[in-house]
Each structure stands twice: as structure tokens, then as C-alpha cells.
N, C-alpha and C positions, 0 to 999 in steps of 0.2 A: 538480585536483579529486580525483584518485585517493587522495590522502592524507587525505581526510575520514574521521573516526571519531567517531561520536557515542555517548557512553556514558550509560546510565541506571543505576538501582540494580542491575538484574539483566541488562541487555542491552547488546550492542554492535551498533550500526548502522554498516555500512560498505559501500562498493561491492562488488558481487558479484565473486567470484574463481572460477577454474576448478574448484577443489576443492569448490565449493558445488553443482555441477551434479548429482551423483547424488541428493542430497536434494531439489533443485529438481524433478528429473524424477519422483521418487517422489511428491512433493506434487502435481504437476500430473497425474499418472496416476490419482490417487485420486478416484473419482467423487464422493465426499462433499465433499472439500476443494475440488475444482475446480467444483463445481456452479454457483456463482454467478460464476465467472471465465471463462465461456464453455464449460465442460464439460471432461471428462477429455481429456488429450492423450497422443499417442504420444511416445516419447522424441525423435523428430525434430522434432515440432511444439514440444515443450517447449524443445528446443535453440534454435529460432528465436526464441522469446520471451525466453529467457535472453540470447541475443546482442543482441536488440533493447534490452534493459535496459542491457547493458554499453555499447553504442554511444550510447544516449541519455545515460547518465551522462557518458561521455567528452566528448561534444559540447556538452551543455547544462547539466550539473550538476543535472538534474532527472530522477530515475529511481528505481524501487524499489531499496531498499538491502537487503542481506542482514541478517537478524536472527540474531544469534548469542547463545546463552545463555552468560552469563559463567561460571556454575558448572561447566558441562560442556564448553564450547567447541563445542557442537552447533549446526549450522544449523537454525533452527526456523521460518524463513519469510522473507517479503520484504514490505517496506512502505516508504512514503515519498512524496516529491513526484513528480508525474507530469503531464506536459503535452503529450500527443501532438497532432499536427496535427488540427484540426477537433474536438477534444474539447470537451465542453460547459463547460469551465472548467479552472482550475488545481487539480489534485486531489492530496490525500493519501489514498492507498489502502493496504489491508493484505490480507494473505493468509498464514495460518499453517498449517504442517504439522499434521495432526490430533493428533499427540502433544503439541503445545504448546497445545491449546485449554484454556480454563477456568483459565488461570493469570494472566490480566490483562495478558498481553504485548501484545495489540493496542492497548490503551489506553496502556500505558506507552511503547511504541515510537512510536505515532502522536502522542503529546503532544510527544515530542522532535522528530519530523518536522514537526509543525505549527510549532514554534518555529523550526526551520531554514527552512521555507518563508517565514515572515513576516520573520524577522530576517536571514537570509543571502541568500535569493533575492529578497527585497523584494516578495513577492506581497501584494496587497491583499485577496484573497479566496481561500478554499479550499473546494472541494467534495469530496463523496464520492458516487460513483455506486453506488447500492445497489438491488438487486432488492427489490420489495415483499415477497417472501416470505422475505427474509434477515433474520430477527429478530435474530440474533446480531450482525450488522454494524450494524443499526439501534441496538442497545443501545450498541455502541462509539461510534457517532456521537453519541448522546445524552450519553454520559459525557464526550465531548470538548466538549460544549456546542453542537453543531451542531443545526440544525432541518431538517425536511423542507420543501423549497421546491417540491415537486411533481414531476410527471413530466418526464423528460428523454429525450434521444436521443443515442446514441453513433454515431460514424461507421462506415461499412462497414469490415470485415465484421461488426461487432458491432451493427449497426443493428436487428437482429431481437430483441435482448434488451430486456426491459421493465425500466426503471430509474426510480427517483426520485432527484432531486438533493437531497442534504443539504449543508449548508454553513454558513459564517459568515465574516464580514469580519475583517480585522485588528483593528479597534476592538473587536469583540465578543470576540475571542480574548484581547486584552490586558485587557479589563474583567472576564473570568470570575473567579469565586472560585477561589482556589488551595488 
């Protein structure tokens, strides 16, 4: 699975690499970028999350992928299929470094990740766990064709976060206008 590389017009999505960690840690330390991802983290906490994603990819093929900007080679975020134990569903999630906001990368990369989740992983449904106050992510979900299914609950230690479950089925994804 480590040889997976998904290319879009402007992005490369690939499993995380050690060289990605400095930008990952910077992203997760930013209070604004990490606000809806459980809050800003120390480098040690970011390291554990980084390694969790690496291990999940290695063992299951479902994990956030690094998002690399083709034009610069810069790591700009992480997104992709994610299905932890006791999660409210099979998720495609996204989180971008603040310097990559406003460029349409979340929609572009998540579109490719949704295709991967349905076509390669064989998922029948994809959700997005989004805080009610996170209008930017709600707009991404809407552009992907997902709808708000109502309140949801994440497993501990994230069970204190308030989220709505957005999502769509494989049939809805395949029937969407392109």
C-alpha cells in the first residue's frame, strides 16, 4: 500500500513520510488550523497522531494521506479515508496548513480521496465529522455533494467534541454532476 500515489491537477496525495513531520507539527500547533481537530498540539502529541496515521495506512490502507502541492513540492496538509475503531462511519476527512487555505485544495484532494474510498476500498458510505461552527468544512462537504445527517458522537477521547455527521452513499457519489 505504501506505493499509492493519487494525482490531481495540482496535488499529489501519498502516504505520509518522515520528511512531512515538521510541517505536520507546525499545522497541528496552529490554534486556528487545529481548532476543529481537537485543538492545538505540542510536537509530542502531533508526533503520536502522525505515527497513528502511518500505522493505520500500513495496516489498513485507510488513513489520512499527505497533500503535496505539485508546483512547489510543499506539504500542505493531510486528507483521506479514515476509519478508526468505534468511529461513527467510514470517513473522508481533511485538514490543511493555513497557508494552503482558499485555494480549493480541500475539495480537489477530497474528491480524489472519495473516489479512492469508493472504488479501491469498496466503501458504500462516506461521512465527514464536522463541528457545527466549522463553516469552511461545511462548504467543502457541500461542494462534494454531502448533506448534513445531524448530530453525531466520536469515541473517547474526542467524545466531548460537538459534531454533525455529513455524508453520502456510493450511489449518490456516482450520480453527482461532474
